[in-house]
LUMNUPA-47976 format. One record per residue (C-alpha): residue number from 1; residue in one letter; x, y, z. Coordinates in pm, 1 decimal. Layout:
{rec NUM; "a"; {X; Y; Z}}
...
END
This chain:
{rec 1; "m"; {3991.9; -4047.8; 6591.6}}
{rec 2; "p"; {3862.2; -4305.8; 6837.2}}
{rec 3; "i"; {3845.9; -4659.4; 6704.3}}
{rec 4; "s"; {3470.9; -4661.8; 6776.0}}
{rec 5; "s"; {3417.0; -4384.6; 6520.0}}
{rec 6; "i"; {3554.8; -4592.3; 6233.3}}
{rec 7; "q"; {3266.6; -4717.3; 6022.9}}
{rec 8; "a"; {3348.6; -4829.5; 5671.8}}
{rec 9; "s"; {3661.1; -4630.7; 5594.0}}
{rec 10; "s"; {3979.8; -4515.9; 5759.8}}
{rec 11; "t"; {4119.4; -4170.2; 5698.3}}
{rec 12; "v"; {4450.7; -4002.2; 5767.2}}
{rec 13; "a"; {4478.8; -3625.8; 5724.6}}
{rec 14; "s"; {4164.0; -3626.6; 5511.1}}
{rec 15; "s"; {4295.3; -3903.3; 5286.4}}
{rec 16; "v"; {4112.4; -4233.2; 5258.8}}
{rec 17; "v"; {4355.6; -4517.7; 5320.1}}
{rec 18; "a"; {4103.3; -4803.1; 5311.8}}
{rec 19; "d"; {3743.4; -4848.5; 5211.8}}
{rec 20; "g"; {3511.5; -5139.4; 5270.1}}
{rec 21; "p"; {3336.5; -5330.5; 5544.4}}
{rec 22; "p"; {3503.0; -5298.1; 5887.9}}
{rec 23; "a"; {3583.3; -5670.3; 5896.4}}
{rec 24; "q"; {3789.6; -5626.3; 5578.4}}
{rec 25; "v"; {3963.9; -5293.4; 5643.0}}
{rec 26; "l"; {4037.7; -5317.0; 6014.8}}
{rec 27; "t"; {4351.0; -5527.0; 5990.3}}
{rec 28; "p"; {4661.0; -5529.2; 6211.9}}
{rec 29; "a"; {4866.6; -5406.9; 5914.6}}
{rec 30; "l"; {4637.5; -5110.9; 5845.2}}
{rec 31; "l"; {4618.8; -5015.6; 6213.8}}
{rec 32; "a"; {4999.0; -5022.7; 6229.5}}
{rec 33; "e"; {5027.7; -4806.9; 5917.6}}
{rec 34; "v"; {4768.8; -4549.3; 6024.3}}
{rec 35; "y"; {4805.7; -4536.9; 6403.3}}
{rec 36; "h"; {5158.8; -4677.3; 6449.8}}
{rec 37; "v"; {5042.6; -4937.4; 6702.3}}
{rec 38; "d"; {5066.9; -5311.9; 6730.8}}
{rec 39; "a"; {4713.5; -5444.7; 6746.4}}
{rec 40; "e"; {4519.7; -5766.2; 6725.9}}
{rec 41; "v"; {4184.4; -5787.2; 6551.6}}
{rec 42; "a"; {3941.4; -6064.8; 6640.9}}
{rec 43; "r"; {3573.5; -6118.3; 6577.0}}
{rec 44; "h"; {3336.6; -6111.9; 6872.6}}
{rec 45; "p"; {3221.6; -6471.3; 6926.4}}
{rec 46; "s"; {2851.1; -6381.1; 6940.3}}
{rec 47; "t"; {2816.5; -6086.7; 6702.4}}
{rec 48; "g"; {3107.8; -6129.8; 6461.2}}
{rec 49; "v"; {3187.8; -5758.5; 6498.4}}
{rec 50; "p"; {3562.1; -5684.3; 6480.5}}
{rec 51; "q"; {3725.7; -5616.6; 6816.9}}
{rec 52; "i"; {4058.9; -5435.4; 6830.0}}
{rec 53; "r"; {4310.6; -5488.7; 7106.8}}
{rec 54; "v"; {4612.9; -5260.7; 7109.2}}
{rec 55; "v"; {4919.8; -5431.5; 7251.1}}
{rec 56; "l"; {5065.7; -5180.6; 7495.8}}
{rec 57; "g"; {5438.0; -5136.5; 7525.7}}
{rec 58; "l"; {5496.2; -5219.2; 7160.5}}
{rec 59; "r"; {5493.5; -4982.7; 6870.2}}
{rec 60; "a"; {5475.5; -5086.4; 6509.9}}
{rec 61; "t"; {5740.7; -4936.9; 6288.8}}
{rec 62; "p"; {5602.7; -4696.7; 6028.7}}
END
């Protein structure tokens, strides 16, 4: 599932793993758990919308 398709919940194999506003559920810990990636989440300076940056070359341990 592309990151852009995540609205208010994250799902894995049809199971909801988090529910709430994107700013609350899109956390580095959740992204590591669900997608097994190291990522940084920051708010856009103008809009406040969460922006996700995956750190390439690193992989979070499940």
